[in-house]
PDB file of N, CA, C, O and CB in Angstrom:
ATOM      1  N   MET A   1       6.880  15.188  21.848  1.00  0.00           N
ATOM      2  CA  MET A   1       6.970  16.608  21.580  1.00  0.00           C
ATOM      3  C   MET A   1       7.573  16.854  20.196  1.00  0.00           C
ATOM      4  O   MET A   1       7.049  17.650  19.416  1.00  0.00           O
ATOM      5  CB  MET A   1       7.802  17.305  22.662  1.00  0.00           C
ATOM      6  N   VAL A   2       8.659  16.175  19.901  1.00  0.00           N
ATOM      7  CA  VAL A   2       9.323  16.375  18.613  1.00  0.00           C
ATOM      8  C   VAL A   2       8.450  15.850  17.480  1.00  0.00           C
ATOM      9  O   VAL A   2       8.385  16.459  16.412  1.00  0.00           O
ATOM     10  CB  VAL A   2      10.698  15.678  18.596  1.00  0.00           C
ATOM     11  N   HIS A   3       7.772  14.710  17.709  1.00  0.00           N
ATOM     12  CA  HIS A   3       6.899  14.167  16.675  1.00  0.00           C
ATOM     13  C   HIS A   3       5.769  15.139  16.363  1.00  0.00           C
ATOM     14  O   HIS A   3       5.438  15.356  15.197  1.00  0.00           O
ATOM     15  CB  HIS A   3       6.330  12.810  17.109  1.00  0.00           C
ATOM     16  N   GLY A   4       5.179  15.721  17.392  1.00  0.00           N
ATOM     17  CA  GLY A   4       4.095  16.676  17.183  1.00  0.00           C
ATOM     18  C   GLY A   4       4.551  17.892  16.391  1.00  0.00           C
ATOM     19  O   GLY A   4       3.836  18.365  15.508  1.00  0.00           O
ATOM     20  N   PHE A   5       5.726  18.391  16.699  1.00  0.00           N
ATOM     21  CA  PHE A   5       6.271  19.535  15.963  1.00  0.00           C
ATOM     22  C   PHE A   5       6.547  19.155  14.513  1.00  0.00           C
ATOM     23  O   PHE A   5       6.258  19.928  13.600  1.00  0.00           O
ATOM     24  CB  PHE A   5       7.562  20.049  16.633  1.00  0.00           C
ATOM     25  N   PHE A   6       7.103  17.966  14.303  1.00  0.00           N
ATOM     26  CA  PHE A   6       7.409  17.497  12.947  1.00  0.00           C
ATOM     27  C   PHE A   6       6.139  17.389  12.116  1.00  0.00           C
ATOM     28  O   PHE A   6       6.092  17.869  10.984  1.00  0.00           O
ATOM     29  CB  PHE A   6       8.128  16.138  12.992  1.00  0.00           C
ATOM     30  N   TYR A   7       5.102  16.756  12.679  1.00  0.00           N
ATOM     31  CA  TYR A   7       3.854  16.609  11.940  1.00  0.00           C
ATOM     32  C   TYR A   7       3.151  17.950  11.764  1.00  0.00           C
ATOM     33  O   TYR A   7       2.477  18.161  10.756  1.00  0.00           O
ATOM     34  CB  TYR A   7       2.933  15.627  12.650  1.00  0.00           C
ATOM     35  N   GLY A   8       3.296  18.853  12.719  1.00  0.00           N
ATOM     36  CA  GLY A   8       2.724  20.194  12.569  1.00  0.00           C
ATOM     37  C   GLY A   8       3.361  20.954  11.416  1.00  0.00           C
ATOM     38  O   GLY A   8       2.670  21.615  10.641  1.00  0.00           O
ATOM     39  N   VAL A   9       4.676  20.857  11.308  1.00  0.00           N
ATOM     40  CA  VAL A   9       5.378  21.514  10.202  1.00  0.00           C
ATOM     41  C   VAL A   9       4.956  20.900   8.874  1.00  0.00           C
ATOM     42  O   VAL A   9       4.777  21.618   7.890  1.00  0.00           O
ATOM     43  CB  VAL A   9       6.908  21.403  10.381  1.00  0.00           C
ATOM     44  N   ILE A  10       4.795  19.591   8.836  1.00  0.00           N
ATOM     45  CA  ILE A  10       4.354  18.928   7.610  1.00  0.00           C
ATOM     46  C   ILE A  10       2.970  19.421   7.206  1.00  0.00           C
ATOM     47  O   ILE A  10       2.739  19.709   6.032  1.00  0.00           O
ATOM     48  CB  ILE A  10       4.343  17.399   7.793  1.00  0.00           C
ATOM     49  N   LEU A  11       2.049  19.523   8.156  1.00  0.00           N
ATOM     50  CA  LEU A  11       0.698  19.961   7.824  1.00  0.00           C
ATOM     51  C   LEU A  11       0.662  21.418   7.381  1.00  0.00           C
ATOM     52  O   LEU A  11      -0.091  21.761   6.470  1.00  0.00           O
ATOM     53  CB  LEU A  11      -0.219  19.765   9.014  1.00  0.00           C
ATOM     54  N   VAL A  12       1.450  22.272   7.997  1.00  0.00           N
ATOM     55  CA  VAL A  12       1.498  23.679   7.573  1.00  0.00           C
ATOM     56  C   VAL A  12       2.082  23.778   6.164  1.00  0.00           C
ATOM     57  O   VAL A  12       1.560  24.520   5.331  1.00  0.00           O
ATOM     58  CB  VAL A  12       2.341  24.528   8.571  1.00  0.00           C
ATOM     59  N   ALA A  13       3.149  23.047   5.891  1.00  0.00           N
ATOM     60  CA  ALA A  13       3.738  23.055   4.549  1.00  0.00           C
ATOM     61  C   ALA A  13       2.757  22.503   3.522  1.00  0.00           C
ATOM     62  O   ALA A  13       2.689  22.999   2.397  1.00  0.00           O
ATOM     63  CB  ALA A  13       5.040  22.239   4.527  1.00  0.00           C
ATOM     64  N   PHE A  14       1.999  21.479   3.904  1.00  0.00           N
ATOM     65  CA  PHE A  14       1.001  20.899   3.009  1.00  0.00           C
ATOM     66  C   PHE A  14      -0.089  21.918   2.693  1.00  0.00           C
ATOM     67  O   PHE A  14      -0.493  22.052   1.538  1.00  0.00           O
ATOM     68  CB  PHE A  14       0.385  19.635   3.632  1.00  0.00           C
ATOM     69  N   ALA A  15      -0.569  22.635   3.704  1.00  0.00           N
ATOM     70  CA  ALA A  15      -1.619  23.638   3.493  1.00  0.00           C
ATOM     71  C   ALA A  15      -1.113  24.787   2.619  1.00  0.00           C
ATOM     72  O   ALA A  15      -1.830  25.248   1.731  1.00  0.00           O
ATOM     73  CB  ALA A  15      -2.118  24.183   4.845  1.00  0.00           C
ATOM     74  N   LEU A  16       0.101  25.246   2.861  1.00  0.00           N
ATOM     75  CA  LEU A  16       0.667  26.307   2.023  1.00  0.00           C
ATOM     76  C   LEU A  16       0.901  25.816   0.594  1.00  0.00           C
ATOM     77  O   LEU A  16       0.744  26.573  -0.364  1.00  0.00           O
ATOM     78  CB  LEU A  16       1.985  26.817   2.626  1.00  0.00           C
ATOM     79  N   GLY A  17       1.272  24.562   0.464  1.00  0.00           N
ATOM     80  CA  GLY A  17       1.446  23.983  -0.865  1.00  0.00           C
ATOM     81  C   GLY A  17       0.144  23.914  -1.637  1.00  0.00           C
ATOM     82  O   GLY A  17       0.135  24.101  -2.854  1.00  0.00           O
ATOM     83  N   LEU A  18      -0.960  23.648  -0.946  1.00  0.00           N
ATOM     84  CA  LEU A  18      -2.257  23.614  -1.614  1.00  0.00           C
ATOM     85  C   LEU A  18      -2.639  24.984  -2.153  1.00  0.00           C
ATOM     86  O   LEU A  18      -3.228  25.093  -3.228  1.00  0.00           O
ATOM     87  CB  LEU A  18      -3.331  23.113  -0.661  1.00  0.00           C
ATOM     88  N   VAL A  19      -2.303  26.024  -1.407  1.00  0.00           N
ATOM     89  CA  VAL A  19      -2.579  27.382  -1.888  1.00  0.00           C
ATOM     90  C   VAL A  19      -1.775  27.652  -3.160  1.00  0.00           C
ATOM     91  O   VAL A  19      -2.299  28.212  -4.123  1.00  0.00           O
ATOM     92  CB  VAL A  19      -2.239  28.438  -0.794  1.00  0.00           C
ATOM     93  N   GLY A  20      -0.514  27.256  -3.162  1.00  0.00           N
ATOM     94  CA  GLY A  20       0.304  27.421  -4.357  1.00  0.00           C
ATOM     95  C   GLY A  20      -0.177  26.568  -5.516  1.00  0.00           C
ATOM     96  O   GLY A  20      -0.122  26.991  -6.671  1.00  0.00           O
ATOM     97  N   GLN A  21      -0.647  25.371  -5.211  1.00  0.00           N
ATOM     98  CA  GLN A  21      -1.117  24.481  -6.263  1.00  0.00           C
ATOM     99  C   GLN A  21      -2.419  24.964  -6.882  1.00  0.00           C
ATOM    100  O   GLN A  21      -2.728  24.606  -8.018  1.00  0.00           O
ATOM    101  CB  GLN A  21      -1.296  23.086  -5.719  1.00  0.00           C
ATOM    102  N   TRP A  22      -3.184  25.766  -6.161  1.00  0.00           N
ATOM    103  CA  TRP A  22      -4.447  26.257  -6.695  1.00  0.00           C
ATOM    104  C   TRP A  22      -4.210  27.092  -7.957  1.00  0.00           C
ATOM    105  O   TRP A  22      -5.017  27.058  -8.886  1.00  0.00           O
ATOM    106  CB  TRP A  22      -5.192  27.088  -5.634  1.00  0.00           C
ATOM    107  N   TYR A  23      -3.105  27.838  -7.990  1.00  0.00           N
ATOM    108  CA  TYR A  23      -2.813  28.669  -9.151  1.00  0.00           C
ATOM    109  C   TYR A  23      -2.457  27.845 -10.379  1.00  0.00           C
ATOM    110  O   TYR A  23      -2.675  28.291 -11.506  1.00  0.00           O
ATOM    111  CB  TYR A  23      -1.687  29.620  -8.834  1.00  0.00           C
ATOM    112  N   TYR A  24      -1.918  26.661 -10.180  1.00  0.00           N
ATOM    113  CA  TYR A  24      -1.513  25.798 -11.287  1.00  0.00           C
ATOM    114  C   TYR A  24      -2.419  24.579 -11.394  1.00  0.00           C
ATOM    115  O   TYR A  24      -1.970  23.516 -11.823  1.00  0.00           O
ATOM    116  CB  TYR A  24      -0.061  25.357 -11.115  1.00  0.00           C
ATOM    117  N   ARG A  25      -3.669  24.712 -11.016  1.00  0.00           N
ATOM    118  CA  ARG A  25      -4.563  23.559 -10.936  1.00  0.00           C
ATOM    119  C   ARG A  25      -4.859  22.926 -12.290  1.00  0.00           C
ATOM    120  O   ARG A  25      -5.296  21.776 -12.335  1.00  0.00           O
ATOM    121  CB  ARG A  25      -5.849  23.965 -10.290  1.00  0.00           C
ATOM    122  N   ALA A  26      -4.639  23.630 -13.385  1.00  0.00           N
ATOM    123  CA  ALA A  26      -4.898  23.060 -14.706  1.00  0.00           C
ATOM    124  C   ALA A  26      -3.807  22.070 -15.125  1.00  0.00           C
ATOM    125  O   ALA A  26      -4.021  21.275 -16.039  1.00  0.00           O
ATOM    126  CB  ALA A  26      -5.012  24.174 -15.742  1.00  0.00           C
ATOM    127  N   TYR A  27      -2.651  22.106 -14.476  1.00  0.00           N
ATOM    128  CA  TYR A  27      -1.536  21.233 -14.832  1.00  0.00           C
ATOM    129  C   TYR A  27      -1.497  20.033 -13.881  1.00  0.00           C
ATOM    130  O   TYR A  27      -0.645  19.954 -12.996  1.00  0.00           O
ATOM    131  CB  TYR A  27      -0.190  22.011 -14.789  1.00  0.00           C
ATOM    132  N   ARG A  28      -2.425  19.112 -14.076  1.00  0.00           N
ATOM    133  CA  ARG A  28      -2.594  18.000 -13.149  1.00  0.00           C
ATOM    134  C   ARG A  28      -1.356  17.119 -13.062  1.00  0.00           C
ATOM    135  O   ARG A  28      -0.935  16.761 -11.962  1.00  0.00           O
ATOM    136  CB  ARG A  28      -3.779  17.167 -13.558  1.00  0.00           C
ATOM    137  N   ASP A  29      -0.770  16.765 -14.191  1.00  0.00           N
ATOM    138  CA  ASP A  29       0.391  15.865 -14.172  1.00  0.00           C
ATOM    139  C   ASP A  29       1.576  16.489 -13.445  1.00  0.00           C
ATOM    140  O   ASP A  29       2.279  15.815 -12.692  1.00  0.00           O
ATOM    141  CB  ASP A  29       0.797  15.495 -15.600  1.00  0.00           C
ATOM    142  N   LEU A  30       1.790  17.774 -13.673  1.00  0.00           N
ATOM    143  CA  LEU A  30       2.873  18.467 -12.975  1.00  0.00           C
ATOM    144  C   LEU A  30       2.621  18.482 -11.471  1.00  0.00           C
ATOM    145  O   LEU A  30       3.535  18.237 -10.683  1.00  0.00           O
ATOM    146  CB  LEU A  30       3.023  19.903 -13.502  1.00  0.00           C
ATOM    147  N   LEU A  31       1.394  18.766 -11.077  1.00  0.00           N
ATOM    148  CA  LEU A  31       1.074  18.809  -9.650  1.00  0.00           C
ATOM    149  C   LEU A  31       1.241  17.445  -8.991  1.00  0.00           C
ATOM    150  O   LEU A  31       1.727  17.353  -7.864  1.00  0.00           O
ATOM    151  CB  LEU A  31      -0.348  19.308  -9.445  1.00  0.00           C
ATOM    152  N   LEU A  32       0.838  16.385  -9.692  1.00  0.00           N
ATOM    153  CA  LEU A  32       0.998  15.040  -9.130  1.00  0.00           C
ATOM    154  C   LEU A  32       2.468  14.700  -8.930  1.00  0.00           C
ATOM    155  O   LEU A  32       2.846  14.117  -7.913  1.00  0.00           O
ATOM    156  CB  LEU A  32       0.339  13.996 -10.041  1.00  0.00           C
ATOM    157  N   MET A  33       3.296  15.068  -9.908  1.00  0.00           N
ATOM    158  CA  MET A  33       4.723  14.784  -9.789  1.00  0.00           C
ATOM    159  C   MET A  33       5.357  15.588  -8.653  1.00  0.00           C
ATOM    160  O   MET A  33       6.115  15.042  -7.852  1.00  0.00           O
ATOM    161  CB  MET A  33       5.435  15.089 -11.109  1.00  0.00           C
ATOM    162  N   VAL A  34       5.045  16.886  -8.586  1.00  0.00           N
ATOM    163  CA  VAL A  34       5.632  17.733  -7.546  1.00  0.00           C
ATOM    164  C   VAL A  34       5.168  17.289  -6.167  1.00  0.00           C
ATOM    165  O   VAL A  34       5.967  17.232  -5.232  1.00  0.00           O
ATOM    166  CB  VAL A  34       5.266  19.208  -7.777  1.00  0.00           C
ATOM    167  N   HIS A  35       3.877  16.971  -6.033  1.00  0.00           N
ATOM    168  CA  HIS A  35       3.356  16.538  -4.734  1.00  0.00           C
ATOM    169  C   HIS A  35       3.997  15.222  -4.305  1.00  0.00           C
ATOM    170  O   HIS A  35       4.363  15.065  -3.140  1.00  0.00           O
ATOM    171  CB  HIS A  35       1.827  16.388  -4.789  1.00  0.00           C
ATOM    172  N   SER A  36       4.136  14.278  -5.230  1.00  0.00           N
ATOM    173  CA  SER A  36       4.753  12.997  -4.889  1.00  0.00           C
ATOM    174  C   SER A  36       6.216  13.174  -4.494  1.00  0.00           C
ATOM    175  O   SER A  36       6.688  12.535  -3.553  1.00  0.00           O
ATOM    176  CB  SER A  36       4.642  12.025  -6.065  1.00  0.00           C
ATOM    177  N   ALA A  37       6.932  14.038  -5.208  1.00  0.00           N
ATOM    178  CA  ALA A  37       8.334  14.296  -4.854  1.00  0.00           C
ATOM    179  C   ALA A  37       8.436  14.987  -3.502  1.00  0.00           C
ATOM    180  O   ALA A  37       9.348  14.702  -2.726  1.00  0.00           O
ATOM    181  CB  ALA A  37       9.013  15.153  -5.933  1.00  0.00           C
ATOM    182  N   GLU A  38       7.509  15.890  -3.217  1.00  0.00           N
ATOM    183  CA  GLU A  38       7.507  16.589  -1.928  1.00  0.00           C
ATOM    184  C   GLU A  38       7.297  15.611  -0.772  1.00  0.00           C
ATOM    185  O   GLU A  38       8.017  15.658   0.225  1.00  0.00           O
ATOM    186  CB  GLU A  38       6.414  17.671  -1.908  1.00  0.00           C
ATOM    187  N   VAL A  39       6.317  14.732  -0.910  1.00  0.00           N
ATOM    188  CA  VAL A  39       6.040  13.763   0.154  1.00  0.00           C
ATOM    189  C   VAL A  39       7.180  12.759   0.270  1.00  0.00           C
ATOM    190  O   VAL A  39       7.513  12.333   1.376  1.00  0.00           O
ATOM    191  CB  VAL A  39       4.710  13.031  -0.111  1.00  0.00           C
ATOM    192  N   LEU A  40       7.781  12.375  -0.849  1.00  0.00           N
ATOM    193  CA  LEU A  40       8.920  11.459  -0.804  1.00  0.00           C
ATOM    194  C   LEU A  40      10.100  12.091  -0.074  1.00  0.00           C
ATOM    195  O   LEU A  40      10.756  11.427   0.729  1.00  0.00           O
ATOM    196  CB  LEU A  40       9.336  11.051  -2.222  1.00  0.00           C
ATOM    197  N   PHE A  41      10.377  13.361  -0.342  1.00  0.00           N
ATOM    198  CA  PHE A  41      11.462  14.060   0.346  1.00  0.00           C
ATOM    199  C   PHE A  41      11.191  14.144   1.846  1.00  0.00           C
ATOM    200  O   PHE A  41      12.082  13.879   2.654  1.00  0.00           O
ATOM    201  CB  PHE A  41      11.648  15.469  -0.239  1.00  0.00           C
ATOM    202  N   ILE A  42       9.970  14.511   2.219  1.00  0.00           N
ATOM    203  CA  ILE A  42       9.621  14.577   3.642  1.00  0.00           C
ATOM    204  C   ILE A  42       9.733  13.188   4.268  1.00  0.00           C
ATOM    205  O   ILE A  42      10.151  13.057   5.418  1.00  0.00           O
ATOM    206  CB  ILE A  42       8.186  15.145   3.833  1.00  0.00           C
ATOM    207  N   GLY A  43       9.361  12.151   3.514  1.00  0.00           N
ATOM    208  CA  GLY A  43       9.470  10.788   4.020  1.00  0.00           C
ATOM    209  C   GLY A  43      10.902  10.364   4.263  1.00  0.00           C
ATOM    210  O   GLY A  43      11.195   9.701   5.257  1.00  0.00           O
ATOM    211  N   ILE A  44      11.801  10.743   3.361  1.00  0.00           N
ATOM    212  CA  ILE A  44      13.211  10.389   3.544  1.00  0.00           C
ATOM    213  C   ILE A  44      13.787  11.100   4.755  1.00  0.00           C
ATOM    214  O   ILE A  44      14.478  10.487   5.569  1.00  0.00           O
ATOM    215  CB  ILE A  44      14.027  10.738   2.289  1.00  0.00           C
ATOM    216  N   VAL A  45      13.505  12.392   4.878  1.00  0.00           N
ATOM    217  CA  VAL A  45      13.992  13.143   6.040  1.00  0.00           C
ATOM    218  C   VAL A  45      13.385  12.585   7.325  1.00  0.00           C
ATOM    219  O   VAL A  45      14.084  12.415   8.323  1.00  0.00           O
ATOM    220  CB  VAL A  45      13.656  14.646   5.899  1.00  0.00           C
ATOM    221  N   GLY A  46      12.096  12.304   7.296  1.00  0.00           N
ATOM    222  CA  GLY A  46      11.424  11.762   8.478  1.00  0.00           C
ATOM    223  C   GLY A  46      11.896  10.366   8.842  1.00  0.00           C
ATOM    224  O   GLY A  46      11.972  10.024  10.022  1.00  0.00           O
ATOM    225  N   TRP A  47      12.216   9.551   7.832  1.00  0.00           N
ATOM    226  CA  TRP A  47      12.672   8.187   8.097  1.00  0.00           C
ATOM    227  C   TRP A  47      13.984   8.199   8.880  1.00  0.00           C
ATOM    228  O   TRP A  47      14.153   7.422   9.820  1.00  0.00           O
ATOM    229  CB  TRP A  47      12.847   7.411   6.779  1.00  0.00           C
ATOM    230  N   TYR A  48      14.901   9.066   8.501  1.00  0.00           N
ATOM    231  CA  TYR A  48      16.181   9.123   9.206  1.00  0.00           C
ATOM    232  C   TYR A  48      16.046   9.754  10.580  1.00  0.00           C
ATOM    233  O   TYR A  48      16.902   9.549  11.441  1.00  0.00           O
ATOM    234  CB  TYR A  48      17.195   9.895   8.388  1.00  0.00           C
ATOM    235  N   SER A  49      14.989  10.515  10.798  1.00  0.00           N
ATOM    236  CA  SER A  49      14.782  11.131  12.111  1.00  0.00           C
ATOM    237  C   SER A  49      13.961  10.249  13.044  1.00  0.00           C
ATOM    238  O   SER A  49      14.299  10.102  14.219  1.00  0.00           O
ATOM    239  CB  SER A  49      14.099  12.473  11.950  1.00  0.00           C
ATOM    240  N   PHE A  50      12.876   9.658  12.523  1.00  0.00           N
ATOM    241  CA  PHE A  50      11.916   8.969  13.387  1.00  0.00           C
ATOM    242  C   PHE A  50      11.688   7.510  13.029  1.00  0.00           C
ATOM    243  O   PHE A  50      11.048   6.795  13.800  1.00  0.00           O
ATOM    244  CB  PHE A  50      10.615   9.681  13.348  1.00  0.00           C
ATOM    245  N   GLY A  51      12.178   7.047  11.908  1.00  0.00           N
ATOM    246  CA  GLY A  51      11.980   5.662  11.528  1.00  0.00           C
ATOM    247  C   GLY A  51      10.623   5.436  10.879  1.00  0.00           C
ATOM    248  O   GLY A  51      10.055   6.351  10.284  1.00  0.00           O
ATOM    249  N   PRO A  52      10.103   4.215  10.993  1.00  0.00           N
ATOM    250  CA  PRO A  52       8.872   3.864  10.276  1.00  0.00           C
ATOM    251  C   PRO A  52       7.606   4.524  10.824  1.00  0.00           C
ATOM    252  O   PRO A  52       6.524   4.315  10.275  1.00  0.00           O
ATOM    253  CB  PRO A  52       8.693   2.388  10.305  1.00  0.00           C
ATOM    254  N   LEU A  53       7.718   5.311  11.889  1.00  0.00           N
ATOM    255  CA  LEU A  53       6.532   5.978  12.428  1.00  0.00           C
ATOM    256  C   LEU A  53       5.950   7.005  11.464  1.00  0.00           C
ATOM    257  O   LEU A  53       4.783   7.375  11.598  1.00  0.00           O
ATOM    258  CB  LEU A  53       6.870   6.651  13.738  1.00  0.00           C
ATOM    259  N   VAL A  54       6.726   7.467  10.509  1.00  0.00           N
ATOM    260  CA  VAL A  54       6.251   8.509   9.599  1.00  0.00           C
ATOM    261  C   VAL A  54       5.500   7.945   8.396  1.00  0.00           C
ATOM    262  O   VAL A  54       4.859   8.705   7.671  1.00  0.00           O
ATOM    263  CB  VAL A  54       7.418   9.341   9.119  1.00  0.00           C
ATOM    264  N   LEU A  55       5.559   6.646   8.166  1.00  0.00           N
ATOM    265  CA  LEU A  55       4.972   6.092   6.948  1.00  0.00           C
ATOM    266  C   LEU A  55       3.457   6.233   6.897  1.00  0.00           C
ATOM    267  O   LEU A  55       2.912   6.614   5.861  1.00  0.00           O
ATOM    268  CB  LEU A  55       5.341   4.643   6.820  1.00  0.00           C
ATOM    269  N   GLY A  56       2.779   5.938   7.973  1.00  0.00           N
ATOM    270  CA  GLY A  56       1.316   6.036   7.988  1.00  0.00           C
ATOM    271  C   GLY A  56       0.809   7.446   7.752  1.00  0.00           C
ATOM    272  O   GLY A  56       0.007   7.667   6.845  1.00  0.00           O
ATOM    273  N   PRO A  57       1.261   8.410   8.552  1.00  0.00           N
ATOM    274  CA  PRO A  57       0.800   9.787   8.321  1.00  0.00           C
ATOM    275  C   PRO A  57       1.196  10.346   6.952  1.00  0.00           C
ATOM    276  O   PRO A  57       0.426  11.090   6.344  1.00  0.00           O
ATOM    277  CB  PRO A  57       1.349  10.688   9.398  1.00  0.00           C
ATOM    278  N   LEU A  58       2.376   9.998   6.467  1.00  0.00           N
ATOM    279  CA  LEU A  58       2.775  10.500   5.149  1.00  0.00           C
ATOM    280  C   LEU A  58       1.969   9.861   4.034  1.00  0.00           C
ATOM    281  O   LEU A  58       1.670  10.513   3.034  1.00  0.00           O
ATOM    282  CB  LEU A  58       4.253  10.253   4.917  1.00  0.00           C
ATOM    283  N   PHE A  59       1.613   8.594   4.194  1.00  0.00           N
ATOM    284  CA  PHE A  59       0.765   7.943   3.197  1.00  0.00           C
ATOM    285  C   PHE A  59      -0.614   8.594   3.172  1.00  0.00           C
ATOM    286  O   PHE A  59      -1.180   8.821   2.103  1.00  0.00           O
ATOM    287  CB  PHE A  59       0.642   6.433   3.490  1.00  0.00           C
ATOM    288  N   ALA A  60      -1.150   8.894   4.350  1.00  0.00           N
ATOM    289  CA  ALA A  60      -2.441   9.588   4.421  1.00  0.00           C
ATOM    290  C   ALA A  60      -2.340  10.985   3.814  1.00  0.00           C
ATOM    291  O   ALA A  60      -3.255  11.422   3.117  1.00  0.00           O
ATOM    292  CB  ALA A  60      -2.925   9.679   5.880  1.00  0.00           C
ATOM    293  N   LEU A  61      -1.252  11.679   4.070  1.00  0.00           N
ATOM    294  CA  LEU A  61      -1.040  13.008   3.501  1.00  0.00           C
ATOM    295  C   LEU A  61      -0.924  12.934   1.981  1.00  0.00           C
ATOM    296  O   LEU A  61      -1.464  13.787   1.277  1.00  0.00           O
ATOM    297  CB  LEU A  61       0.218  13.655   4.099  1.00  0.00           C
ATOM    298  N   TRP A  62      -0.231  11.933   1.477  1.00  0.00           N
ATOM    299  CA  TRP A  62      -0.081  11.765   0.037  1.00  0.00           C
ATOM    300  C   TRP A  62      -1.425  11.477  -0.623  1.00  0.00           C
ATOM    301  O   TRP A  62      -1.753  12.064  -1.654  1.00  0.00           O
ATOM    302  CB  TRP A  62       0.909  10.641  -0.267  1.00  0.00           C
ATOM    303  N   LEU A  63      -2.204  10.570  -0.028  1.00  0.00           N
ATOM    304  CA  LEU A  63      -3.514  10.252  -0.600  1.00  0.00           C
ATOM    305  C   LEU A  63      -4.458  11.444  -0.555  1.00  0.00           C
ATOM    306  O   LEU A  63      -5.172  11.704  -1.523  1.00  0.00           O
ATOM    307  CB  LEU A  63      -4.137   9.078   0.137  1.00  0.00           C
ATOM    308  N   SER A  64      -4.467  12.167   0.554  1.00  0.00           N
ATOM    309  CA  SER A  64      -5.350  13.332   0.633  1.00  0.00           C
ATOM    310  C   SER A  64      -4.903  14.409  -0.355  1.00  0.00           C
ATOM    311  O   SER A  64      -5.744  15.089  -0.944  1.00  0.00           O
ATOM    312  CB  SER A  64      -5.371  13.899   2.070  1.00  0.00           C
ATOM    313  N   GLY A  65      -3.608  14.572  -0.543  1.00  0.00           N
ATOM    314  CA  GLY A  65      -3.108  15.526  -1.529  1.00  0.00           C
ATOM    315  C   GLY A  65      -3.510  15.149  -2.946  1.00  0.00           C
ATOM    316  O   GLY A  65      -3.885  16.013  -3.740  1.00  0.00           O
ATOM    317  N   LEU A  66      -3.433  13.862  -3.265  1.00  0.00           N
ATOM    318  CA  LEU A  66      -3.859  13.419  -4.591  1.00  0.00           C
ATOM    319  C   LEU A  66      -5.341  13.679  -4.799  1.00  0.00           C
ATOM    320  O   LEU A  66      -5.756  14.108  -5.876  1.00  0.00           O
ATOM    321  CB  LEU A  66      -3.555  11.933  -4.784  1.00  0.00           C
ATOM    322  N   GLY A  67      -6.133  13.423  -3.776  1.00  0.00           N
ATOM    323  CA  GLY A  67      -7.568  13.692  -3.876  1.00  0.00           C
ATOM    324  C   GLY A  67      -7.858  15.163  -4.106  1.00  0.00           C
ATOM    325  O   GLY A  67      -8.697  15.513  -4.935  1.00  0.00           O
ATOM    326  N   VAL A  68      -7.170  16.020  -3.378  1.00  0.00           N
ATOM    327  CA  VAL A  68      -7.374  17.465  -3.541  1.00  0.00           C
ATOM    328  C   VAL A  68      -6.938  17.919  -4.927  1.00  0.00           C
ATOM    329  O   VAL A  68      -7.601  18.758  -5.536  1.00  0.00           O
ATOM    330  CB  VAL A  68      -6.601  18.246  -2.463  1.00  0.00           C
ATOM    331  N   ILE A  69      -5.837  17.380  -5.433  1.00  0.00           N
ATOM    332  CA  ILE A  69      -5.368  17.750  -6.771  1.00  0.00           C
ATOM    333  C   ILE A  69      -6.386  17.335  -7.826  1.00  0.00           C
ATOM    334  O   ILE A  69      -6.667  18.109  -8.741  1.00  0.00           O
ATOM    335  CB  ILE A  69      -3.999  17.103  -7.067  1.00  0.00           C
ATOM    336  N   PHE A  70      -6.942  16.138  -7.720  1.00  0.00           N
ATOM    337  CA  PHE A  70      -7.936  15.706  -8.693  1.00  0.00           C
ATOM    338  C   PHE A  70      -9.206  16.548  -8.602  1.00  0.00           C
ATOM    339  O   PHE A  70      -9.816  16.854  -9.627  1.00  0.00           O
ATOM    340  CB  PHE A  70      -8.268  14.233  -8.488  1.00  0.00           C
ATOM    341  N   ILE A  71      -9.610  16.924  -7.396  1.00  0.00           N
ATOM    342  CA  ILE A  71     -10.796  17.781  -7.242  1.00  0.00           C
ATOM    343  C   ILE A  71     -10.528  19.170  -7.821  1.00  0.00           C
ATOM    344  O   ILE A  71     -11.380  19.724  -8.515  1.00  0.00           O
ATOM    345  CB  ILE A  71     -11.200  17.893  -5.748  1.00  0.00           C
ATOM    346  N   MET A  72      -9.350  19.736  -7.541  1.00  0.00           N
ATOM    347  CA  MET A  72      -9.017  21.052  -8.096  1.00  0.00           C
ATOM    348  C   MET A  72      -8.965  21.001  -9.616  1.00  0.00           C
ATOM    349  O   MET A  72      -9.410  21.936 -10.283  1.00  0.00           O
ATOM    350  CB  MET A  72      -7.674  21.549  -7.540  1.00  0.00           C
ATOM    351  N   ASN A  73      -8.424  19.916 -10.172  1.00  0.00           N
ATOM    352  CA  ASN A  73      -8.321  19.799 -11.618  1.00  0.00           C
ATOM    353  C   ASN A  73      -9.695  19.674 -12.261  1.00  0.00           C
ATOM    354  O   ASN A  73      -9.904  20.128 -13.387  1.00  0.00           O
ATOM    355  CB  ASN A  73      -7.459  18.605 -11.991  1.00  0.00           C
ATOM    356  N   ARG A  74     -10.611  19.072 -11.562  1.00  0.00           N
ATOM    357  CA  ARG A  74     -11.969  18.922 -12.096  1.00  0.00           C
ATOM    358  C   ARG A  74     -12.652  20.275 -12.257  1.00  0.00           C
ATOM    359  O   ARG A  74     -13.439  20.468 -13.183  1.00  0.00           O
ATOM    360  CB  ARG A  74     -12.806  18.020 -11.183  1.00  0.00           C
ATOM    361  N   PHE A  75     -12.353  21.210 -11.360  1.00  0.00           N
ATOM    362  CA  PHE A  75     -12.968  22.531 -11.415  1.00  0.00           C
ATOM    363  C   PHE A  75     -12.106  23.560 -12.141  1.00  0.00           C
ATOM    364  O   PHE A  75     -12.432  24.747 -12.144  1.00  0.00           O
ATOM    365  CB  PHE A  75     -13.259  23.014 -10.021  1.00  0.00           C
ATOM    366  N   ALA A  76     -11.014  23.119 -12.753  1.00  0.00           N
ATOM    367  CA  ALA A  76     -10.122  24.069 -13.454  1.00  0.00           C
ATOM    368  C   ALA A  76     -10.746  24.527 -14.762  1.00  0.00           C
ATOM    369  O   ALA A  76     -10.148  25.322 -15.486  1.00  0.00           O
ATOM    370  CB  ALA A  76      -8.741  23.427 -13.728  1.00  0.00           C
TER     371      ALA A  76
END
């Protein structure tokens, strides 16, 4: 139950972050840095709460975020 809520909050924050990133899509390097720091922060908080169970989903979230940033930058 707690894991589902944690991952749900992560996905909602990720989706809201993409909306915010759309406005700054021309600044690819800034977006990559902010996205990586965001996922790293969530990973640190998640590690102390749930342990290594968060690494796989966060890695997938990080990779998908990088892909979306590169696609948005291509159309900027």
